Each structure stands twice: as C-alpha cells, then as structure tokens.
N, C-alpha and C positions, 0 to 999 in steps of 0.2 A: 887288483888288490883290494881286500874288503877295509871298510873303518874299523879301528879298535881302539881305545883307550890307554893312553900312554902314561904310567903311574909315575914316571919316575918326572913330568910335571907338576904335580899336586903341590909340593911345596913351593918352589919359584912362586906358581899362578896365585898363591893366599900373601906370600909376602908382596907381589906387585900391588896386589887389591888391597890390603891395609894401608901400603904406602899413599897410593891416589886418595884412600879416603879421610887420611891425616893430612893430606895436601888440598887436599877438598874443606875441609874444618879449619885450616889454619886461613885461607883465603875468602873468608866470610868478610865482607865489606864493613866498615867501621860503623857508616850510618845507621844498616842493619839491628846491630846492637843496640844505636843510639833509640831507637825507633823503639823498640821490645822494651827498654828502659820505662820509656814515657809512656805507653801505651800502659804497663802496670799502674804507674803515678797517677795517669788518670783515672783508672779503676779506682785507685784508693779516694781521692778525693771525691767521685762520684758516690762508694758507698758512703763516708764520712758525711756528706750532704745530706744524701738520703737517713740516716739514722740523727741527727740533726733536726731535720724535718721532722721527722716524727718523735721525736722526743718532745720538740717545741708544740706539736698538735696535741699530745699527750697531755702535755699541763695546762695549754689554753682549755682542754675539755675536763682537765678536774677543774680549775676553776669556775669554770661553768658550769658543774655540777653542785660545788661549794654554795655558788652564790644561788643559785635553784633553791638548794635544800633551806637556804636564810630567807627567801623571799617568800615563800611558802609559810611562813608562821606568819605572813601579814597579808591581811582580806583583799588589797590591790595596790599588785605592785607598783604601778603609777602613783596612788594618791601619797607615796613618800616623797615624791618630787612636785606635790601640787602645793605653794606654798608663797609666803612674802618673800622669801629667802632664795627662790628660786632664780636665776637666771631668766629674762624675760616676762615676769611676773608681773602683770599690770593687776591695780586693788583699784577702787570703785571709791575708796574713803571714806569717810563717815559721815558724810551731809548729803543731799538731795543735790545743793549746789555744786559740792565736789564732784561725784557723781556724773553729773551734767558735762562740767570742764572737763571732764578725764574722757569724754566719750563713752559713759556705760551706756546703757538699756535697761528698762525696767522690766524683768521678764517674770511673768505673772504666776507662770506653772509655778517658778522655785521663789516666788515670791520675794525676790532680793533683786537688786540694782548690781549688773555683771559687766564685765567686759566683753564686746560685740565678738570676739575671738570665741566664746563659749560657745556649745553646743546650743541651739535653740529646736534642737528637733522635739516633735510632738508639743509645741504650743497652740498651734492651730487645732490641732484634734481638741487637747485639753477645754480651750476657749469658747468650742462649742457642745461641751459634754453635757454642759447642762441644758437638756433637752434644746438644745440650738443656741441657747441664750448664756450669756455672761452670770458668773457666780455674783453674789453680792455681799457686802462688806458695811458691819455697823460698828458704831463705836462705843456700842455697849453690849449686854449679852441680852437685853430683852430689845433687842431690834427694832429702838423706837427712833435712830437716827442713823441715814444710812450715808456711808461714803462712796462717792461718787471716784475718786482716782484713788487708787493705794498707793501710786507709788511718791505720793506728795506725801506721807505719814509714815515716812521711816526714819529711824536715828533718834538717838533721845532716848532711847526708851519705849518708845510711843508702841501700843498694841492698838489692835481692833479682834472685831469678832464675826466668825462666818458658821456655816453650816456642816453638821457632820458630811451633808453629803458631797461640798466642796473638800472635805478633809479626804476622802475615801480618792475621789477622784484626782487628785493633788498629788498622794501618792503611786497610783496606779500609775499614771504618767509619769511621776518622777524615776519608777524601775523601769518604764518602757525606755526613757532617756539615756538611763543608764548601760542596759543592755546595749543598745544602741553606740554607748558612745566606746563601751569597751571593745565592740566590733568595728566600728570605724577610727579609732584612735584622737577622737577628738577630746578638749577640753572639757570638764563638768564644771562649773562653779558651786562654791561652798563657803559659805562664812565661816570665820577662823573659831569660830567657838562651837562650832560643829563638822565633823569630818562627813565626807560622802556616806562613807562605814555607817558611823553611827545614826544618819540621817536614814538608809535605807533599813537598819533593822528598826528603827520605830516606825518606821511605813509599814513594815510585815507586821508588827505586832498589833499595830491598829485595824490592817484590814483582816488579821484572825481573828479578833476581837470583835467584830462588827461582825463577822461571818456566823461566827459563835452563837450571837447572839440574836440575830435576824431570824423573822421580821418584828422581835419585842419592841427594838429601839426604833422609836420613830426616828427618822434622817433628816428632819426639816428644822428640829430643837438646836438651837442657837447657842451653842456652848463650846464653840473651839476658838479657845486663843489666839491669834493671828500676830507675830510679831516679825515684820518682813526685816530684812538685812543689807549690808552691803559685804559684796564678795569679791573673790579674786580667783585669777586660772590663771 
C-alpha cells in the first residue's frame, strides 16, 4: 500500500500545533522576562551617560574657544599672570639691601635685580658680546667717570649711561630670552612700570632705527640713559 495524504487530519494537526505554541509561550520562566527588562534598562543608562558626556565635552570645547578668542586680544597670555598679586610671586623690593635680603640676583642683561627663579638664559652670551669684554657704564653722558658695579646703583631714581652698542645687544639678547621663555615656560622678570610686551616693542623699534640709519650713526657714542630697577616674576 502506497503513501498518501489524509486530508481529514489537517484541522486536528493545526489545532494541536496552536495549542503547543500557546503552551510554550505560557511556560516562559519569570527570570527570563526580568533579564530582558534589565537589559533594556541598562542600555538606556548607557545611552544617557554617553549623551551626558558628549554634552559636557561640547560645553568644555565651547568654553575653550571663548577663552582662546579672548586671549588672542593679549600679546602674551602668560603676561596677565605675572604680577605682585599672582600667587607665588616674588618681588625683589625697592633697594639693594631688600633685593639681597630677598635672595635676588642682579641680571645685567635685563639690568635689574630679579628673583632666582626667573630665567637667566643668554646672560653669558650677552656678557661676552662686546668683543669678549664687559660693557661699560658711566655716571655722565660724556663718559668721564666709570661705574664699576651697576648692581649697586639701583633705586632712588639713580641713572647712568652706556653706549649705543650696549643698547643694541641688550635688546637683541632680551628678544632671544623672550623667545626661549615662550618655548620653555620659564618666568621672564620685568619691572612694574614696564611690561615685557612694552619692553620688546621698544627694543624692536630701536633695532629697526639703528638698522635704517647704519652706518651713519656712531655706535660708540655714549648717549643711552640706563635706569636699572627691581623686578618680580
């Protein structure tokens, strides 16, 4: 006897299958449902945290852009933090005695008493720039009386005189020092009455002036007023 399909069994078989499927759905263990809900809750938390982190990052970036744009209006951002009110700032005082008591040293390149934490870069180069010898200082414009130690003639409005050659090298090596400090992050000393920016602008103007008039001007003429000071950084 061959195989043949019994049409009369279609309906009972379908009902049995539906009943079996219904029974299988009603037999899902409770812990499986709980795990599904927990998984969805966890995903929601992860998404919320990701959105929160992204929002925070965007706000921080926006704050940085605003601060950056404001800082571009200043010649040097760090200069705003150099001053006697800045935490950790050290001032050398207003007299040679105070400067020595504050453990400051006299930097002949910047021509001022300054704290030891300030940069001393290019000092040795400057001290030998005058054909290997020290630059000379005088009590008057006519170079009639020489000053042996300029560090002792600071404060109280004291001034003395030096050559144009010294002035040019002073500006040259102070510009070198500034660029070096911008690279290394070292402190640059300056007096309260003149910012680093103002000093560098002055030096660039002086170097340009001498370059435009050279060689008509005699670099050995002693007509440069020198007024040392006390610095902080």
